Each structure stands twice: as C-alpha cells, then as structure tokens.
N, C-alpha and C positions, 0 to 999 in steps of 0.2 A: 459482373462486379459484385452485385448484391448477394449472389450465391456464394461467392468466395468469402465475403464478410461473414455470412452465416456459418460457413464451415469453420472459419477461424474462431468465432465465438463459441461454437460447439466444442472445439478442442480446448478452449480456455476454461469453460464451465466444468467444475468437478462433477463427476457422476455421483448420483445418490443411490445407495443400495439399501433396501429394507432389511431389517433383522430377519435372520432365518429363524425357524421355529426352535431349533436347538439353542441358538444364542439367547432367545427370549426366555427359554426354560432355565438356562444357566443363570441369567440375571435374577429371575424370580427365586431360584434356589438360594442365591447369595443373600438376597433380601430376607428370605425366610430364616436363613441361618443367623443373620445379624439380629433379627427380632428374637429368636429363641435364646440368644446369648444375653441380650439386653433386658428382656422382659422380667426375668427373676430379680435382677438388680433394681429395676424400676418398682416392682411390687414390694421388694424389701424396703426401699426408701420410703414408699408410701406408708407401709406399716409402721416404720420408725417415726414418721411424721405424726401419725395418729397417736402413737404412744407418747410422744413428747407433748402433744396438745393435751392429752389426758393428764399427764403429770403436772402441766401448768394449771389445769383446772383444780387438781387436788391441792396444789400449793396455795391457790387463791382461797379455797375453802379453809385450808389450815390457818390462814391469816384471820378469817372470820371467826373460826373457833377461838383463837387467841383473844380477839377483841371481846367476844362473849364472856370468856373466862375472866378477863380483867374487869369487866363491868358487873360481874355477878359473884363477887367475893371468892373467886378462885374455883367456882364450880364448873365442871364440864357440861356442855349442852347435853340434855337428855337425848337418847336415841329415838325414843318414841313416847308420846303422851296419848294414851288411849282413853276414850270416853268409857266411864264405868258407873254402873248403878249396883251397889252391893258388891257382888262378885261377877255380875254380868257385863260383858264388854259390848261396846257398840259395833256397828256394822263396818266401820272403816272410814266412811266419810264423816268428817268432824274430828278425826284423830290427827294429832300433829306428828310429824317426823322431825328429825334434827334439821332437815332442809327447810321445812315450813317455818320452824322457829327462827332460823337465821334470817329468812326473808321477812317474816312478820316483824321482827325487831330491828330491821334495817341494816343488818350486817352484810347482806348480799342484795344487790339491786338486780332488777330485771330477771327474776326467776319465776314470777307469778304467771300461771297460765291464764288467769282471768284478765290480767293486764295485756297479755300477748294475743290471746284469742278473742277476748270480749266476753261480756256477761249475757249474751243472747241465750234464749231457751226458756222453757217453762218448767219449773220456776227459773228465774234468772240464774245464769251460771251453769245451767244443766248441760248445755252443749259443750262447754269446756270440760266438764267432768266426764261426759260420755265419749268425748273424742278419742278414737282408737289410736291416734298418733299424738305426738307432742310437738308444740310450737316453739320456735326460737332456738338459737344456738347459745344456750346458757352454760354457766360453769358446771351445772349438774349433769350435763350431757357428755357421756363418753363417746368419742368419735368412732369407736369400734363397736359400740352397742347397736342393738336393733331398735327401730322406731316403733316399737309396740310395747304394751304393758307386759309385765312379767306373766308368764303362763302359769296357770294353777298347778299345784303339786311341787314336790321337792325335786331338785336336780339330782341326777344320779352320778354325775361326774363334774369336774371343773370345766369341761368343755361342752357341757349340756347347754343348748341354746335357750333354755328357760331362764338362765341367769343373765342373758344379754339384754333383756328389756328394761323398762323403767318401772319404778315404784311410785305410785301417785297417791298423794294425801292432800286433804283440804283442812285448813285450820279453823276450828271453832272455839279454841281454848280461851281466847281473849275477848269473846263476844257472848254475852249471856242472852241475846235475843232469840226469837224463835228460829228453828232450823231453816224453814223455808225462806225467811227474810235475809239470812246471812249467806245463803248459797251463792248469791251473786256478788258477794264482796269478800268472803273468806279466801285467804291466800291458798291457791292450788299450786303445788310444786311436784314436778316429775324429776326423779333422780335415778341415775344409773350406778350409784355408789352405795354399797352396803355399809352398815355400821357395826362396830365391835360390841354388840349387845345381844341380849335374848329377849324374847317376848313370852314370858312364862305362863300366861293365862290369868284369868280374873282372880281366882282364889289366891294365888301367890302374890299377885300385885297388891291386892287388898291387905294381905298379911305382911308384905314387905320382905318376902323370902325369894330364893331361887336366883339371885343375881350377884352373889358374893364376889365372883372373879372379874366381872365385866367393867371396863372403864366407863362405858356409856350405859345409862340405866333406862328402864321402861317405867313410866309412872302411869297412874290412873287418875282421871280427873272427872269429878262429878259436876256437871254443868249447873245443876240445880242448887247445890250447896257451895260450890266453888272449892271443895276440899280436894287436896292432892293425896294420893296413896302411892305406896311403893317404897323400895329401898332408898335410903339417903343417897343423894347425888354424890358422885365422886369429885374430890378436889384434885386439881392438877398436881398439887404438892404431895399427894399420896402415891403418885406413880414414881417409882424409884428410877426406872430406866426409860425416860420419856422418848429417847431416840429409838427404842426397840419395841415400844408399845403401839401396836396398830390401832388406829381409830376408824379409818375408812379404807375401803378397798373396792376394786372392780367386783361387782356382784349384786345379788338380789336382797333387798330389805336389810337383813341382819344375819349375824353369824348363826344364831339359834342352835348352837351345839352341833353344827354340821359343816365340816370343812368344804363340802361341795357347794356351799353358798358362795365360795370364791370363784370368780369367772376368769379363766385363762383366755382373754380376748385378744391379746396383742402378740405380734411377732409370730404369726402362724399358729396361734392358740398354744403358745408355750410359756407365756409370761402374764403376770397380772401386776397392776400398779397399786401401791399402798400409800396412805398418808398416816404419819405417825404423830404421837402426842406432842412432840417438840415442833411440829408444823412442817417438817420436811417430807418430801415424797420421793419414792424410789420404785424401780421395777424389780420384781422378784420372780425368779424362775419357778416353774411348776414343781421341779424336783426338790425345791427347798421348802415347800409348803406342807403342812400337816395333812393327813388323810383320815377318813372315817367320820363316824358320827358318835354321839353320846346321848344318853337319855336325859330329858330335861329335869334333872335333879339339882340340888344345891352343891356346887363344887366345894371342895375343902381346901385346895391348895391356894393360899392367899399370899404367896411369897413375893408377888410382884407389887403388892400394895402395902402401905402403912395402914394401921387401924383407923377406922372412922370414929371421930370424936362424937360423944353422946350429944354434944351441943350443935352438931351439924344437922340441919333440917332441909327438907326439900324447899326450894324456892324457884319461882319462875318470874323473871323481871317483866 
C-alpha cells in the first residue's frame, strides 16, 4: 500500500528539468541585447541630468551677479582682482576671482574651501590650498567637470581635458594683515566656470588698457596702499543685448582671447552651458561657438557696449 501511494505521488509531482546549455546561452544573449539597447538611453539621460544641474548652478550664480550689481551702483562683478606692485603681479594666492568676491561679500553661501575642508596645516589653511581635489557640492562645481585643478598650459580644443578642472583662488583683497596670518581665514573658492574677461598682464592692468570689449574686467590691487588699478568696471546698463552677452561658461579661468577656453563637457562633449548678462542660462552646441585665438591686444570693436562715462570709477564694496 505504501509503495502504491509513493507511485501515485511521483506521478502527481511535476518533473523538474534543468536548463540546457543552449537555453542558458539564449537567455544570456537576450539580456545582453536588452542592455545594449537600454544603456545608450541611460547614459544619455545621465548626461542630460548633469547638464540640467549645471544650468541650475549657473542660474543661481546669475542671481548672485544681479544682487551684486544692484548693491554696487550697477557695476558688474570683476572677473579677477590680482595682487600687483607696480607692474609686477602676485603668484596667484591672494588674488580674487569673481567667485571669491561673491562668496566673500555673502552673495553665495557654502562655497569656501576653508569652511568645508578646515583651516588645518602650517601655516593655517595650507592643507585646503594644497588639496588636489575640491570639497563640497557647491554651485561652482560643474557635475561634468573633473575633480582636479586646471592643468597648466592652454587647451588646444574645446574638448581638451585641461578645461575640465577647477580654478582655485584665495581672497586677500579685504584683509590688510600679513599673508601668513590670513591664509587660514581668506575665502578659498574652486570654480569650474570661466568668465568672459581677459587677464592682460601687469603693465596693461596698471595702465588700464587691453580690456575694451570685455563685460567683466581684471583689476590690480596693491595690498600695501589699497589702490585699485585697471580698466573701469562695466555697468550692466552699458550692455545693449544682455540676453546675448555671455558672462560665464563651462571652461577654465577666463576667455583670454582663446575660444578653446570653452569646454564642451556635456552631451557627449558636444555642448557647453552659458550664463548671460540678463541672468538666464542655456546650452549651446559646439558648432555654434567661435573658433581660434587672438593676440592679447586691445580690441577695437565696441559695438556691444555703450561708452563708459568719465565719472565711472573702480569700486569694490
């Protein structure tokens, strides 16, 4: 009787058959095919998300630009303030960028590497300054950029990786103390966005020449005397087509008369993001951008600007 029950149960129990090797290979092939179909779409969506985050950063910075301009008699924030003695420029540490100015004056919060990394080191702040990477997900960080400082030398194309890193500056402009004493407190900012300005060298900064066309200006600052040198700052009212005048873009440091300073970082290295003088940000295709370089001379085409009044002088609030 027990044997008969076992036979009946065996008949009722469905048989289990393992996959054959051919069937397993077919399943693996189907999965691989689905991945090959979906992966490009996933990568494209990821790239678009990074580009949208970058645009959001630039819009936030554009709002800070507008607040600075409103608080400073309509003047646009300088692109750079370099330490200068006579016609000799400083080494870089102690120079301001537009980013350190906005942080230093409170228009953008949480961008200071000293606050994010700490003031450790000898002298204080040295570790933050020497750190090869950047700390914090600030509005100055392009999500498609590399987490390294800009490589030395000029980029040879808009897809050159030397434009993908950050530009680091530490502000000493508003502190007249000894350099060693303020290295642990001066705002350090890393930015992945370049400004529409040039850095013409000490002699031209001191003479106030070489920056006629640029909406953002480079100034010189003598920490001993407190004197500012350079071209008069541009007023926002001088820009005739603010929706077409670029202020910031994906890239390294400044335009510096070299269109290869623009970095095609997004959408498979085919586009770059820009912030314009009216505060809006948009994506621009590489085939819509200028090419080539120019010599660092004084441009003569000033059609995009109204003349600067003789009463307008450099001011830093």
